[in-house]
KOLGU-434170 format. One line per 2 residues: number of its first residue (from 1); their letters; for each residue x, y, z of C-alpha. Coordinates in pm, 1 decimal. Layout:
// residues N
NUM = a = X,Y,Z  ... $
***
This chain:
// residues 195
1 = mh = -2969.4,8771.4,11566.7  -3096.0,8412.9,11609.1 $
3 = nd = -3156.4,8195.7,11335.2  -3494.3,8148.8,11441.7 $
5 = qf = -3511.8,8553.5,11455.2  -3381.1,8577.9,11118.8 $
7 = qq = -3641.0,8317.6,10938.6  -3925.0,8482.0,11111.1 $
9 = ve = -3828.8,8821.7,10973.6  -3763.5,8667.7,10640.6 $
11 = kt = -4090.4,8503.0,10628.1  -4251.7,8810.9,10649.4 $
13 = ik = -4020.3,9021.7,10429.4  -4098.4,8754.8,10141.9 $
15 = nr = -4428.2,8725.1,10206.8  -4567.4,9099.3,10144.7 $
17 = rs = -4764.7,9137.4,9864.1  -4982.6,9440.2,9720.7 $
19 = ig = -5333.1,9337.5,9726.5  -5498.0,9630.9,9543.7 $
21 = wa = -5787.3,9811.7,9714.9  -6028.6,9613.6,9474.1 $
23 = km = -5940.0,9269.9,9643.9  -6030.6,9418.4,10023.7 $
25 = ng = -6337.3,9207.5,10158.3  -6451.6,9550.7,10407.0 $
27 = kq = -6379.7,9372.0,10719.5  -6271.9,9640.1,10981.6 $
29 = ip = -5907.3,9699.1,11111.0  -5930.6,9803.3,11465.1 $
31 = ne = -5759.6,10157.8,11511.9  -5536.7,9990.7,11812.2 $
33 = tv = -5367.7,9808.3,11536.8  -5330.3,10012.9,11299.9 $
35 = nq = -5190.8,10210.7,11567.1  -4955.3,9987.5,11636.7 $
37 = ll = -4848.3,9953.5,11221.9  -4790.6,10338.7,11288.6 $
39 = al = -4582.8,10302.4,11648.4  -4347.9,10016.4,11415.1 $
41 = ad = -4270.4,10283.2,11113.3  -4171.9,10547.9,11375.1 $
43 = wa = -3919.6,10325.7,11425.0  -3747.2,10358.1,11023.6 $
45 = pt = -3431.3,10457.8,11054.2  -3295.6,10840.2,11028.2 $
47 = hg = -2987.8,11046.0,10948.0  -2995.5,11287.4,11245.9 $
49 = rt = -3300.5,11229.9,11406.1  -3504.1,11424.4,11152.8 $
51 = ep = -3769.3,11159.7,11162.4  -3920.9,11323.5,10827.3 $
53 = wy = -4201.8,11059.2,10821.0  -4594.8,11247.7,10857.5 $
55 = ff = -4895.5,11015.1,10837.5  -5282.7,11124.3,10770.6 $
57 = vy = -5513.5,10791.5,10869.5  -5817.7,10807.5,10736.3 $
59 = gg = -6100.5,10548.6,10855.0  -6521.9,10500.1,10878.7 $
61 = da = -6689.5,10777.6,10737.8  -6329.9,11052.9,10683.3 $
63 = lk = -6223.9,10726.0,10513.1  -6529.9,10751.8,10224.0 $
65 = qf = -6517.4,11148.3,10242.7  -6177.7,11133.7,10149.0 $
67 = gk = -6284.6,10916.3,9838.3  -6487.9,11183.5,9733.0 $
69 = th = -6238.6,11452.3,9784.3  -6017.4,11266.4,9628.4 $
71 = ad = -6188.3,11211.4,9312.6  -6315.6,11590.9,9358.7 $
73 = ly = -5933.9,11739.0,9323.5  -5902.7,11496.1,9009.6 $
75 = wq = -6182.4,11618.6,8847.4  -6110.0,12005.6,8958.1 $
77 = ht = -5739.9,12004.6,8867.2  -5774.7,11781.8,8542.2 $
79 = ae = -5798.9,11944.3,8181.6  -6163.7,11874.6,8082.0 $
81 = dk = -6038.6,11685.0,7734.8  -5857.9,11455.0,7968.6 $
83 = rq = -6079.0,11373.7,8276.3  -6280.9,11069.5,8290.2 $
85 = ea = -6581.4,10975.9,8444.1  -6468.6,10620.8,8516.9 $
87 = tf = -6127.9,10762.9,8674.3  -6373.5,10965.9,8916.1 $
89 = ek = -6595.4,10682.1,8973.6  -6286.9,10470.0,9034.4 $
91 = lv = -6125.0,10785.4,9315.3  -6463.4,10797.8,9486.1 $
93 = hn = -6506.8,10371.8,9556.9  -6152.9,10284.6,9573.5 $
95 = vd = -6196.6,10308.3,9956.1  -6533.7,10092.9,9951.5 $
97 = lg = -6396.6,9772.9,10094.2  -6076.0,9895.9,10246.9 $
99 = sh = -6044.0,9951.9,10630.5  -5831.2,10217.1,10661.6 $
101 = li = -5593.1,10429.1,10441.1  -5309.7,10626.0,10538.3 $
103 = va = -5167.6,10919.6,10313.1  -4744.3,10882.3,10366.9 $
105 = vm = -4607.0,11245.3,10320.9  -4176.3,11323.4,10375.4 $
107 = kr = -4171.9,11587.1,10559.3  -3948.2,11824.5,10506.0 $
109 = gt = -3738.8,11941.7,10838.0  -3507.0,12269.1,10861.0 $
111 = nv = -3170.5,12127.7,10898.5  -3077.0,12157.0,10563.0 $
113 = ki = -2747.0,11937.3,10575.1  -2937.4,11674.4,10544.9 $
115 = pq = -2996.3,11631.4,10181.6  -3322.1,11563.3,10052.8 $
117 = ve = -3301.5,11221.8,9916.0  -3220.4,11115.1,10299.8 $
119 = ei = -3511.2,11241.3,10437.7  -3728.7,11021.6,10152.7 $
121 = sa = -3541.6,10758.9,10233.6  -3626.4,10762.1,10541.0 $
123 = as = -4023.5,10808.0,10455.4  -3965.9,10507.3,10240.4 $
125 = aa = -3883.3,10272.9,10532.2  -4108.3,10389.6,10776.5 $
127 = iq = -4414.1,10337.5,10481.1  -4231.1,9956.8,10434.9 $
129 = ni = -4212.6,9903.8,10783.4  -4610.8,9972.3,10817.7 $
131 = ll = -4620.2,9737.3,10518.4  -4455.1,9485.5,10696.8 $
133 = ga = -4629.0,9485.6,11039.8  -4906.1,9496.0,10815.4 $
135 = ta = -4811.2,9115.6,10650.2  -4716.0,8983.7,10993.9 $
137 = lg = -5114.2,9049.3,11110.8  -5219.7,8862.6,10844.7 $
139 = ia = -5357.3,9275.3,10681.1  -5375.8,9297.3,10352.6 $
141 = sy = -5168.5,9670.6,10224.3  -5174.5,9838.1,9919.9 $
143 = ws = -4902.4,10147.8,9831.4  -5051.4,10339.7,9554.5 $
145 = sg = -4851.9,10603.9,9415.8  -5215.1,10653.5,9179.3 $
147 = gm = -5454.8,10920.7,9121.8  -5362.3,11280.1,9274.5 $
149 = th = -5078.4,11129.7,9498.6  -4833.9,11342.3,9347.3 $
151 = sh = -5017.7,11620.7,9279.2  -4975.5,12049.9,9391.3 $
153 = al = -5348.5,11992.7,9462.4  -5343.4,11720.8,9758.1 $
155 = ke = -5061.1,11861.2,9901.6  -5267.8,12196.8,9929.9 $
157 = hl = -5551.1,11983.7,10052.5  -5334.8,11877.7,10306.0 $
159 = hl = -5179.9,12209.5,10388.9  -4830.2,12070.9,10364.5 $
161 = ge = -4545.2,12265.7,10283.8  -4327.3,12329.3,9956.7 $
163 = hd = -4042.0,12063.3,10033.3  -4324.0,11838.6,10183.6 $
165 = ii = -4359.7,11517.7,9954.1  -4612.7,11252.9,9955.6 $
167 = lg = -4457.0,10868.3,9896.9  -4820.6,10707.6,9864.9 $
169 = li = -5176.7,10666.2,9982.8  -5159.2,10311.1,10171.2 $
171 = yl = -5500.2,10136.8,10195.9  -5543.0,9894.5,10456.6 $
173 = gy = -5739.4,9568.8,10466.4  -5833.0,9216.5,10496.2 $
175 = td = -5882.5,9012.1,10168.7  -6039.1,8690.3,10105.7 $
177 = ep = -5802.1,8592.5,9868.7  -5523.2,8342.6,9845.3 $
179 = ak = -5146.1,8485.7,9877.6  -5023.4,8475.4,9553.1 $
181 = dg = -4603.1,8364.2,9482.8  -4361.9,8634.1,9515.1 $
183 = ar = -4181.2,8677.4,9188.1  -3834.2,8898.5,9064.2 $
185 = si = -3765.5,8929.6,8688.3  -3371.6,9024.8,8738.3 $
187 = pl = -3160.9,8718.8,8961.7  -3025.5,8857.7,9239.9 $
189 = ae = -2638.6,8792.8,9131.2  -2718.2,9054.4,8861.5 $
191 = kv = -2788.9,9322.4,9088.8  -2495.1,9261.0,9346.2 $
193 = kw = -2149.9,9314.6,9287.5  -1875.7,9161.9,9533.2 $
195 = l = -1560.3,9314.7,9557.1 $
***
């Protein structure tokens, strides 16, 4: 890879930030642009070419409906003494300022020789491709694992298989907020051992 290409990739990776749904401004992303991001996801590495990523994409009225459905699932599947009206309202309205929401799934294939962790890793790499593509296009993104993301209720609502795993809710939109500086808490030297 030429140095200028490396620098462009490096810049995109280092500038990627999670921007919560509350900081989005309601401006809409064209569906064609979201489809471009999904096309990037499709080029993630995959052992045995299983391509285990699967995406449910919500925009427009479907996005608003997802917020309501997500909140209803929370209310129906949370013990009465633990559920809170504030959480219900948050789940209803956390889609209000976004443009699209993608439910990202590791859809388990039939090749049992491929370990589950490798399928999760491949689908996670597909998600990272979406986030990096969004950054390159000036689109705000947020990979959430909150709400009912890891619940059986949402899996059932989406008609997923027993071994499929929802890896996150990817919120996409635009923001007026200035980008924050990145930070890492642990020096790289403490996370690498050269042999």
